[in-house]
C-alpha positions as CSV (number, residue, x, y, z in Angstrom):
1,M,-112.3,-53.6,200.8
2,P,-112.4,-55.4,197.4
3,L,-113.8,-59.0,197.3
4,Q,-111.0,-61.6,197.6
5,Q,-112.7,-64.8,196.6
6,S,-115.8,-66.2,194.9
7,L,-117.6,-69.2,196.5
8,I,-119.4,-71.2,193.8
9,I,-122.1,-73.5,195.2
10,A,-123.6,-76.2,193.0
11,V,-127.2,-76.8,194.0
12,Y,-130.2,-78.8,193.0
13,N,-133.3,-78.5,195.3
14,K,-132.8,-79.2,199.1
15,S,-134.0,-75.7,200.1
16,Y,-133.8,-76.3,203.8
17,V,-130.1,-77.4,203.5
18,L,-129.4,-74.3,201.5
19,R,-130.9,-72.1,204.2
20,C,-128.6,-73.8,206.7
21,L,-125.6,-73.3,204.3
22,F,-126.3,-69.5,204.1
23,T,-126.4,-69.4,207.9
24,A,-123.0,-71.2,208.0
25,L,-121.6,-68.6,205.6
26,A,-122.8,-65.7,207.7
27,R,-120.5,-66.9,210.5
28,Q,-117.3,-67.2,208.4
29,T,-114.3,-65.7,209.9
30,M,-113.4,-64.2,206.5
31,Q,-116.3,-62.2,205.1
32,N,-115.1,-60.4,201.9
33,F,-116.4,-62.9,199.4
34,E,-119.2,-63.3,196.9
35,V,-121.5,-66.3,196.5
36,I,-122.6,-67.6,193.2
37,I,-125.4,-70.2,193.2
38,A,-125.0,-72.5,190.3
39,D,-128.5,-73.9,190.1
40,D,-129.1,-77.0,187.9
41,G,-132.8,-76.4,187.5
42,S,-134.2,-76.3,191.1
43,G,-137.8,-75.3,191.8
44,K,-139.3,-72.2,193.3
45,E,-138.6,-73.0,196.9
46,M,-134.8,-72.7,196.2
47,A,-135.4,-69.3,194.5
48,D,-137.3,-68.2,197.6
49,V,-134.4,-69.1,199.9
50,V,-131.9,-67.3,197.7
51,N,-134.0,-64.2,197.5
52,E,-134.5,-64.2,201.3
53,A,-130.7,-64.6,201.7
54,K,-130.1,-61.6,199.3
55,R,-132.1,-59.4,201.7
56,T,-130.6,-60.7,205.0
57,M,-127.0,-61.9,204.4
58,P,-123.9,-59.6,204.6
59,F,-122.4,-60.9,201.3
60,R,-123.2,-60.5,197.6
61,I,-125.2,-63.4,196.1
62,K,-125.8,-64.2,192.5
63,H,-128.3,-66.9,191.4
64,L,-127.6,-68.6,188.1
65,W,-130.4,-71.0,186.9
66,H,-131.3,-73.0,183.9
67,A,-134.3,-75.3,183.2
68,D,-134.1,-78.9,184.6
69,K,-133.2,-81.0,181.6
70,G,-131.3,-83.7,183.5
71,W,-127.8,-83.5,185.1
72,R,-126.1,-80.4,183.7
73,K,-124.0,-79.4,186.7
74,N,-120.8,-78.8,184.7
75,T,-122.7,-76.3,182.5
76,M,-123.7,-74.3,185.5
77,L,-120.2,-74.4,187.0
78,N,-118.8,-73.0,183.8
79,D,-121.5,-70.3,183.9
80,A,-120.4,-69.5,187.5
81,I,-116.8,-69.2,186.4
82,R,-117.8,-66.6,183.8
83,E,-119.9,-64.7,186.3
84,S,-117.2,-64.6,189.0
85,T,-115.6,-61.2,189.7
86,T,-112.5,-62.4,191.6
87,E,-109.3,-64.2,190.7
88,Y,-109.7,-67.0,193.3
89,L,-112.6,-69.5,193.2
90,V,-113.8,-71.9,195.9
91,F,-116.2,-74.7,195.0
92,I,-118.6,-76.6,197.2
93,D,-121.9,-78.5,196.8
94,G,-125.2,-77.4,198.2
95,D,-125.4,-80.4,200.5
96,C,-122.3,-79.5,202.4
97,L,-122.0,-77.1,205.4
98,P,-118.7,-75.2,205.9
99,A,-117.1,-74.7,209.3
100,K,-116.4,-71.1,210.3
101,D,-112.8,-71.1,209.1
102,F,-113.6,-72.7,205.8
103,L,-113.0,-69.8,203.5
104,Y,-110.2,-68.4,205.6
105,D,-108.3,-71.7,205.2
106,H,-108.8,-71.8,201.4
107,Y,-107.7,-68.3,200.9
108,T,-104.7,-68.1,203.2
109,H,-103.3,-71.4,201.7
110,R,-103.8,-70.5,198.1
111,E,-100.8,-70.9,195.8
112,H,-100.3,-70.4,192.1
113,G,-99.8,-73.7,190.3
114,K,-101.8,-75.5,192.9
115,V,-105.4,-76.7,193.4
116,L,-106.3,-76.9,197.1
117,L,-108.0,-80.3,198.0
118,G,-110.3,-80.3,201.0
119,R,-112.1,-83.2,202.5
120,R,-115.5,-83.6,204.2
121,V,-117.1,-85.2,207.3
122,E,-119.7,-87.8,206.2
123,H,-122.4,-87.6,208.9
124,G,-125.2,-90.1,208.8
125,E,-129.0,-89.9,208.5
126,R,-129.6,-89.2,212.2
127,W,-127.3,-86.2,212.2
128,A,-129.0,-84.8,209.0
129,K,-132.5,-85.2,210.5
130,S,-131.4,-83.4,213.7
131,L,-129.9,-80.4,211.8
132,T,-131.5,-77.0,212.4
133,V,-130.8,-73.5,211.3
134,E,-130.2,-72.6,215.0
135,S,-127.7,-75.4,215.5
136,V,-125.8,-74.0,212.5
137,R,-126.1,-70.4,213.7
138,S,-124.8,-71.3,217.2
139,G,-121.9,-73.5,215.8
140,D,-123.2,-76.6,217.5
141,F,-123.2,-78.5,214.2
142,E,-119.4,-78.3,214.3
143,R,-119.1,-80.0,217.7
144,Y,-119.0,-83.8,218.1
145,M,-121.5,-85.3,220.6
146,L,-121.7,-88.8,222.1
147,A,-124.4,-89.7,219.5
148,D,-121.9,-88.9,216.8
149,A,-119.4,-91.3,218.3
150,F,-122.0,-94.0,218.4
151,D,-122.9,-93.3,214.8
152,A,-119.2,-93.7,213.9
153,L,-118.9,-97.0,215.8
154,R,-121.9,-98.4,213.9
155,G,-120.6,-97.2,210.6
156,K,-123.5,-94.7,210.2
157,S,-121.0,-91.8,210.0
158,V,-117.5,-91.9,208.5
159,R,-114.4,-89.7,208.3
160,L,-115.2,-87.8,211.5
161,E,-111.4,-87.3,211.9
162,H,-111.6,-84.8,209.0
163,G,-113.6,-82.5,211.3
164,I,-110.5,-81.9,213.5
165,R,-108.9,-78.7,212.5
166,I,-105.1,-78.8,212.6
167,S,-103.2,-75.5,211.8
168,N,-99.8,-76.3,213.3
169,R,-97.3,-76.7,210.5
170,F,-95.3,-79.4,212.1
171,I,-98.3,-81.6,212.9
172,R,-99.8,-80.9,209.5
173,K,-96.7,-82.6,207.9
174,L,-97.7,-85.7,209.7
175,V,-101.3,-85.7,208.5
176,E,-101.0,-84.4,205.0
177,K,-101.1,-86.9,202.2
178,S,-101.8,-87.1,198.5
179,D,-105.5,-86.6,198.0
180,A,-107.9,-86.9,195.1
181,M,-110.1,-84.0,194.3
182,L,-113.6,-83.8,195.7
183,G,-115.8,-81.6,193.6
184,C,-117.5,-80.4,196.8
185,N,-114.4,-78.9,198.4
186,F,-111.6,-77.4,196.3
187,S,-110.2,-74.0,195.3
188,I,-108.0,-72.7,192.6
189,F,-107.0,-69.5,190.7
190,K,-109.5,-68.8,188.0
191,E,-106.7,-68.5,185.4
192,H,-105.9,-72.2,185.8
193,L,-109.5,-73.3,185.1
194,V,-109.6,-71.0,182.1
195,A,-106.3,-72.7,180.8
196,V,-108.0,-76.1,180.8
197,N,-111.3,-74.6,179.4
198,G,-113.2,-75.3,182.5
199,F,-115.5,-78.2,183.2
200,D,-116.3,-80.7,180.5
201,E,-120.0,-80.5,179.6
202,D,-120.0,-83.8,177.8
203,Y,-120.4,-85.6,181.2
204,N,-124.1,-86.4,181.8
205,G,-124.1,-87.4,185.5
206,P,-122.4,-87.1,188.8
207,G,-118.9,-88.5,189.6
208,L,-115.7,-88.1,187.6
209,G,-116.8,-85.2,185.5
210,E,-116.7,-82.4,188.1
211,D,-113.7,-83.6,190.0
212,S,-111.5,-86.5,188.6
213,D,-111.6,-85.3,185.0
214,I,-110.7,-81.7,185.7
215,F,-108.1,-82.8,188.3
216,Y,-106.4,-85.0,185.6
217,R,-106.4,-82.2,183.1
218,L,-105.0,-79.7,185.6
219,G,-102.2,-82.2,186.3
220,N,-101.4,-82.3,182.6
221,L,-101.2,-78.5,182.6
222,G,-98.7,-78.7,185.5
223,V,-101.1,-77.7,188.3
224,S,-100.7,-80.1,191.2
225,G,-102.8,-80.8,194.2
226,K,-102.2,-79.3,197.7
227,S,-103.9,-81.1,200.6
228,L,-106.1,-79.2,203.0
229,R,-106.8,-82.3,205.0
230,N,-107.9,-81.1,208.5
231,L,-108.3,-77.6,207.3
232,A,-111.3,-76.0,205.3
233,I,-113.6,-78.4,207.2
234,Q,-117.1,-79.1,205.9
235,Y,-119.9,-81.5,206.9
236,H,-121.9,-83.4,204.3
237,V,-125.7,-83.6,204.9
238,W,-126.7,-87.2,204.3
239,H,-128.7,-88.3,201.3
240,T,-128.9,-91.5,199.3
241,L,-125.8,-91.9,197.1
242,T,-125.8,-91.9,193.3
243,G,-123.5,-94.0,191.2
244,V,-121.2,-93.2,188.3
245,S,-122.6,-94.0,184.9
246,D,-120.8,-96.1,182.3
247,A,-121.0,-93.2,179.9
248,N,-119.0,-91.1,182.3
249,R,-116.4,-93.8,182.8
250,I,-116.0,-94.1,179.1
251,R,-115.7,-90.3,178.7
252,F,-113.0,-90.1,181.4
253,A,-111.1,-93.0,179.9
254,H,-111.1,-91.1,176.6
255,T,-109.7,-88.0,178.4
256,I,-106.8,-90.1,179.8
257,Q,-106.2,-91.8,176.4
258,Q,-105.9,-88.4,174.7
259,K,-103.8,-87.0,177.5
260,S,-106.1,-84.0,177.3
261,I,-105.5,-80.6,178.9
262,R,-108.3,-78.6,177.4
263,C,-111.8,-80.1,177.0
264,L,-113.7,-79.2,173.8
265,N,-117.1,-78.6,175.4
266,G,-116.2,-76.3,178.2
267,L,-116.0,-72.5,178.8
268,Q,-115.4,-72.2,175.1
269,K,-116.9,-74.5,172.5
270,L,-113.9,-75.7,170.5
271,S,-113.8,-77.5,167.2
272,R,-113.8,-81.3,167.4
273,I,-111.9,-81.5,164.0
Protein backbone atom coordinates (compact mmCIF):
# COMPACT_ATOMS: atom_id res chain seq x y z
CA MET A 1 0.00 0.00 0.00
CA PRO A 2 1.44 3.43 -0.93
CA LEU A 3 2.25 5.90 1.81
CA GLN A 4 -0.66 8.24 2.49
CA GLN A 5 0.86 11.00 4.60
CA SER A 6 4.15 12.44 5.80
CA LEU A 7 4.63 13.28 9.47
CA ILE A 8 7.15 16.10 9.88
CA ILE A 9 8.62 16.36 13.39
CA ALA A 10 10.58 19.48 14.32
CA VAL A 11 13.18 18.56 16.95
CA TYR A 12 16.03 20.05 18.93
CA ASN A 13 17.65 17.72 21.47
CA LYS A 14 15.39 16.04 24.13
CA SER A 15 16.45 12.53 23.06
CA TYR A 16 14.39 10.71 25.71
CA VAL A 17 11.20 12.47 24.63
CA LEU A 18 11.94 11.54 21.01
CA ARG A 19 12.25 7.89 22.05
CA CYS A 20 8.83 8.18 23.68
CA LEU A 21 7.47 9.86 20.56
CA PHE A 22 8.64 7.02 18.31
CA THR A 23 6.98 4.59 20.71
CA ALA A 24 3.72 6.56 20.43
CA LEU A 25 3.94 6.43 16.63
CA ALA A 26 4.37 2.66 16.68
CA ARG A 27 0.89 2.31 18.20
CA GLN A 28 -0.91 4.56 15.70
CA THR A 29 -4.13 3.08 14.33
CA MET A 30 -3.09 4.26 10.87
CA GLN A 31 0.37 3.02 9.92
CA ASN A 32 1.05 3.81 6.24
CA PHE A 33 3.01 7.01 6.82
CA GLU A 34 6.58 8.23 6.65
CA VAL A 35 8.38 10.21 9.35
CA ILE A 36 10.70 13.10 8.55
CA ILE A 37 12.80 14.38 11.44
CA ALA A 38 13.52 18.10 10.89
CA ASP A 39 16.47 18.48 13.25
CA ASP A 40 17.61 22.03 14.02
CA GLY A 41 21.14 21.05 15.05
CA SER A 42 20.75 18.45 17.83
CA GLY A 43 23.67 16.48 19.26
CA LYS A 44 24.75 12.87 18.80
CA GLU A 45 22.24 11.47 21.32
CA MET A 46 19.38 12.43 19.02
CA ALA A 47 21.04 10.79 16.04
CA ASP A 48 21.49 7.62 18.10
CA VAL A 49 17.76 7.55 18.94
CA VAL A 50 16.81 8.08 15.30
CA ASN A 51 19.18 5.35 14.08
CA GLU A 52 17.78 2.94 16.65
CA ALA A 53 14.24 3.76 15.53
CA LYS A 54 15.18 3.17 11.88
CA ARG A 55 16.13 -0.39 12.85
CA THR A 56 13.12 -1.14 15.05
CA MET A 57 10.12 0.91 13.93
CA PRO A 58 7.65 -0.28 11.25
CA PHE A 59 7.59 3.04 9.36
CA ARG A 60 10.08 4.84 7.12
CA ILE A 61 12.22 7.49 8.85
CA LYS A 62 14.32 10.24 7.29
CA HIS A 63 16.63 12.35 9.44
CA LEU A 64 17.36 15.85 8.15
CA TRP A 65 19.99 17.80 10.09
CA HIS A 66 22.00 20.99 9.91
CA ALA A 67 24.57 22.52 12.23
CA ASP A 68 23.37 24.42 15.30
CA LYS A 69 23.62 28.09 14.39
CA GLY A 70 20.73 29.33 16.48
CA TRP A 71 16.99 28.91 15.86
CA ARG A 72 16.50 27.87 12.23
CA LYS A 73 13.42 25.71 12.60
CA ASN A 74 11.70 27.15 9.53
CA THR A 75 14.68 26.24 7.35
CA MET A 76 14.41 22.63 8.49
CA LEU A 77 10.64 22.60 7.96
CA ASN A 78 11.14 23.75 4.37
CA ASP A 79 13.77 21.05 3.87
CA ALA A 80 11.28 18.49 5.18
CA ILE A 81 8.58 19.67 2.76
CA ARG A 82 11.02 19.17 -0.12
CA GLU A 83 11.93 15.68 1.12
CA SER A 84 8.36 14.52 1.68
CA THR A 85 7.05 11.92 -0.77
CA THR A 86 3.29 12.23 -0.15
CA GLU A 87 0.73 14.90 -0.98
CA TYR A 88 -0.50 15.29 2.61
CA LEU A 89 1.69 16.65 5.43
CA VAL A 90 1.19 16.57 9.20
CA PHE A 91 3.35 18.75 11.47
CA ILE A 92 4.21 18.21 15.13
CA ASP A 93 6.99 19.24 17.50
CA GLY A 94 9.39 16.81 19.11
CA ASP A 95 8.12 17.62 22.60
CA CYS A 96 4.57 16.43 21.89
CA LEU A 97 3.25 12.86 22.06
CA PRO A 98 0.40 11.84 19.74
CA ALA A 99 -2.52 9.72 20.93
CA LYS A 100 -3.15 6.51 19.01
CA ASP A 101 -5.73 8.00 16.59
CA PHE A 102 -3.71 11.15 15.90
CA LEU A 103 -2.71 10.41 12.32
CA TYR A 104 -6.02 8.70 11.55
CA ASP A 105 -7.91 11.85 12.58
CA HIS A 106 -5.73 14.15 10.52
CA TYR A 107 -5.95 12.02 7.40
CA THR A 108 -9.65 11.17 7.47
CA HIS A 109 -10.64 14.82 8.01
CA ARG A 110 -8.33 16.25 5.34
CA GLU A 111 -9.96 18.66 2.89
CA HIS A 112 -8.64 20.67 -0.03
CA GLY A 113 -8.67 24.36 0.73
CA LYS A 114 -8.37 23.70 4.46
CA VAL A 115 -5.59 23.56 7.04
CA LEU A 116 -6.52 21.26 9.93
CA LEU A 117 -5.97 22.83 13.35
CA GLY A 118 -5.29 20.51 16.27
CA ARG A 119 -4.82 21.42 19.93
CA ARG A 120 -2.71 19.89 22.72
CA VAL A 121 -2.98 18.95 26.37
CA GLU A 122 -0.53 20.96 28.47
CA HIS A 123 0.58 18.58 31.21
CA GLY A 124 2.81 19.90 33.97
CA GLU A 125 6.28 19.12 35.28
CA ARG A 126 5.16 16.22 37.50
CA TRP A 127 3.61 14.41 34.52
CA ALA A 128 6.72 14.98 32.40
CA LYS A 129 9.01 13.55 35.08
CA SER A 130 6.81 10.47 35.47
CA LEU A 131 6.73 9.75 31.73
CA THR A 132 8.32 6.46 30.63
CA VAL A 133 8.65 4.56 27.37
CA GLU A 134 6.57 1.79 28.93
CA SER A 135 3.75 4.18 29.90
CA VAL A 136 3.65 5.29 26.27
CA ARG A 137 3.81 1.76 24.89
CA SER A 138 0.93 0.63 27.12
CA GLY A 139 -1.17 3.72 26.37
CA ASP A 140 -1.24 4.78 30.03
CA PHE A 141 0.03 8.24 29.06
CA GLU A 142 -3.35 8.88 27.41
CA ARG A 143 -5.35 8.08 30.54
CA TYR A 144 -6.14 10.68 33.17
CA MET A 145 -5.33 9.81 36.77
CA LEU A 146 -6.31 11.45 40.05
CA ALA A 147 -2.92 13.17 40.17
CA ASP A 148 -3.71 14.82 36.82
CA ALA A 149 -6.93 16.24 38.25
CA PHE A 150 -4.99 17.66 41.23
CA ASP A 151 -2.46 19.20 38.84
CA ALA A 152 -5.29 20.85 36.92
CA LEU A 153 -6.91 22.20 40.10
CA ARG A 154 -3.58 23.75 41.12
CA GLY A 155 -2.97 25.19 37.67
CA LYS A 156 0.01 22.91 37.05
CA SER A 157 -1.66 21.37 34.00
CA VAL A 158 -4.07 23.10 31.61
CA ARG A 159 -6.37 22.22 28.72
CA LEU A 160 -6.95 18.67 29.89
CA GLU A 161 -10.33 18.87 28.16
CA HIS A 162 -8.48 18.74 24.83
CA GLY A 163 -7.57 15.14 25.65
CA ILE A 164 -11.19 13.97 25.36
CA ARG A 165 -11.72 12.53 21.90
CA ILE A 166 -15.11 13.37 20.40
CA SER A 167 -15.91 11.79 17.03
CA ASN A 168 -19.72 12.13 17.01
CA ARG A 169 -20.61 14.71 14.35
CA PHE A 170 -23.50 16.25 16.28
CA ILE A 171 -21.51 16.70 19.48
CA ARG A 172 -18.56 18.02 17.49
CA LYS A 173 -20.70 20.89 16.22
CA LEU A 174 -21.10 21.96 19.84
CA VAL A 175 -17.38 21.93 20.65
CA GLU A 176 -15.89 23.14 17.36
CA LYS A 177 -14.84 26.76 17.28
CA SER A 178 -12.52 29.01 15.34
CA ASP A 179 -8.96 28.17 16.36
CA ALA A 180 -5.56 29.68 15.74
CA MET A 181 -2.86 27.49 14.28
CA LEU A 182 -0.45 25.68 16.60
CA GLY A 183 2.77 24.82 14.84
CA CYS A 184 2.91 21.62 16.89
CA ASN A 185 -0.36 20.19 15.55
CA PHE A 186 -1.64 20.94 12.07
CA SER A 187 -1.92 19.27 8.67
CA ILE A 188 -2.40 20.40 5.10
CA PHE A 189 -2.03 19.39 1.46
CA LYS A 190 1.52 20.02 0.31
CA GLU A 191 0.33 22.01 -2.71
CA HIS A 192 -1.09 24.71 -0.40
CA LEU A 193 2.27 25.15 1.36
CA VAL A 194 4.05 25.32 -1.98
CA ALA A 195 1.61 28.01 -3.10
CA VAL A 196 2.63 30.29 -0.18
CA ASN A 197 6.34 29.37 -0.64
CA GLY A 198 6.51 27.45 2.63
CA PHE A 199 7.78 28.80 5.93
CA ASP A 200 9.41 32.22 6.13
CA GLU A 201 13.07 31.71 7.05
CA ASP A 202 13.49 35.37 8.01
CA TYR A 203 12.08 34.55 11.46
CA ASN A 204 14.84 34.05 14.02
CA GLY A 205 13.06 32.49 16.99
CA PRO A 206 9.99 30.57 18.18
CA GLY A 207 6.48 31.95 18.06
CA LEU A 208 4.60 33.52 15.13
CA GLY A 209 6.91 32.37 12.36
CA GLU A 210 6.03 28.69 12.27
CA ASP A 211 2.31 29.12 12.88
CA SER A 212 0.72 32.60 12.93
CA ASP A 213 2.64 33.86 9.89
CA ILE A 214 1.92 30.92 7.64
CA PHE A 215 -1.70 30.70 8.83
CA TYR A 216 -2.17 34.35 7.87
CA ARG A 217 -0.62 33.85 4.43
CA LEU A 218 -2.68 30.71 3.82
CA GLY A 219 -5.78 32.73 4.67
CA ASN A 220 -4.80 35.32 2.07
CA LEU A 221 -4.52 32.46 -0.43
CA GLY A 222 -8.06 31.34 0.44
CA VAL A 223 -7.09 28.33 2.58
CA SER A 224 -9.12 28.47 5.78
CA GLY A 225 -8.79 26.68 9.10
CA LYS A 226 -10.76 23.57 10.06
CA SER A 227 -10.88 22.72 13.75
CA LEU A 228 -9.75 19.33 15.04
CA ARG A 229 -10.51 20.28 18.63
CA ASN A 230 -11.05 17.01 20.57
CA LEU A 231 -9.61 15.02 17.68
CA ALA A 232 -5.94 14.42 16.72
CA ILE A 233 -5.10 14.53 20.42
CA GLN A 234 -1.56 15.16 21.59
CA TYR A 235 0.17 15.71 24.93
CA HIS A 236 2.86 18.32 25.47
CA VAL A 237 5.88 17.28 27.55
CA TRP A 238 6.57 20.15 29.94
CA HIS A 239 9.56 22.46 29.61
CA THR A 240 10.23 26.09 30.47
CA LEU A 241 8.52 28.40 28.00
CA THR A 242 10.29 30.72 25.58
CA GLY A 243 9.00 34.14 24.58
CA VAL A 244 8.41 35.75 21.21
CA SER A 245 11.17 38.16 20.15
CA ASP A 246 10.49 41.76 19.15
CA ALA A 247 12.12 41.01 15.80
CA ASN A 248 9.54 38.31 15.12
CA ARG A 249 6.68 40.63 16.04
CA ILE A 250 8.03 43.26 13.65
CA ARG A 251 8.45 40.64 10.92
CA PHE A 252 4.85 39.46 11.33
CA ALA A 253 3.54 43.03 11.37
CA HIS A 254 5.31 43.58 8.04
CA THR A 255 3.66 40.45 6.59
CA ILE A 256 0.24 41.79 7.60
CA GLN A 257 1.00 45.27 6.28
CA GLN A 258 2.03 43.84 2.90
CA LYS A 259 -0.95 41.42 2.86
CA SER A 260 1.54 38.78 1.82
CA ILE A 261 0.73 35.38 0.36
CA ARG A 262 4.18 34.18 -0.63
CA CYS A 263 7.18 34.84 1.57
CA LEU A 264 10.43 35.74 -0.16
CA ASN A 265 12.80 33.56 1.87
CA GLY A 266 11.00 30.22 1.84
CA LEU A 267 10.96 27.07 -0.28
CA GLN A 268 12.25 29.25 -3.09
CA LYS A 269 14.50 32.28 -2.67
CA LEU A 270 12.61 35.06 -4.41
CA SER A 271 13.86 38.48 -5.40
CA ARG A 272 13.25 41.29 -2.89
CA ILE A 273 13.14 43.87 -5.67
